[in-house]
N, C-alpha and C positions, 0 to 999 in steps of 0.2 A: 625438912622434907628430903628424902633420898633422891638420888639421880634418876633411878628407873621410873618411879611414878611421875616425876617432873617431866621426864622425856616423853612418857606416854601421854600425859596431859597436853604437852606442847604439840605432839603429833596429831592428836585428836582435834585440837583447835585449828591447826594449820590445814587439816584435811576437811574441815567443816563437819566432822562427825561428832556425835555425842553419845555417851554411854546410855544404855536403856534406862528409862524412867520407870517408876512403879505405878504411876497413874497418868491418865491423859490430861494434858494441860486444859484449863478452862477456855471457853470461847473468848476470842479476842487476845489471847496470850501469844498466839503464833502469827507470823506474817505470811502472806501469800507466797507459795513456792517453798516454804520451810518444810523439812522432813524430820520427824522424830520417831524414835523407837520406844515402845511401851511394853514392859514385861509385867502385864497385869493378870496373867493366867488365862486369857481369853483364847490363846492359840495352843497348839500341841506343845509338848515338853521341849522339843528341840527348835521351837520357833518363837518369834516375838512379833508383836503387832507393829507395823510401820504405818504411820499416819502422814499423809501428804496434804498440805493445804492448797486448795485450788485458787484460781484467780478471783479477785473480789467481784461480787455480782453488781449489775447495773444499779440495783436498788441498794444504796449504801446503808440502809437500816438493817439489812440482813447480813449475817456473818458469812465469811468465805466458806465454801463447801470443803469438807474433809473426806479424803479417800483413805480407807483403812484396808490393809491386807496383811496376812500372815506371811512372814519371810523367815529364812534361815537365820540363826543367830550370827 
């Protein structure tokens, strides 16, 4: 692995960022407070969908709510 991609990957890990995914993770795969970016074509060409997982509901049988918004790449 060359130094540039390794440095970029290290930077992303340290900043808590992640590259865009191609599809939204299944329910239960994300923790409350986690933010992911999904490039699934649902937003305009210069934007990606940002999904933020809300706090867990009082009823533990329900999944945590997800908030979706189109944001700049």
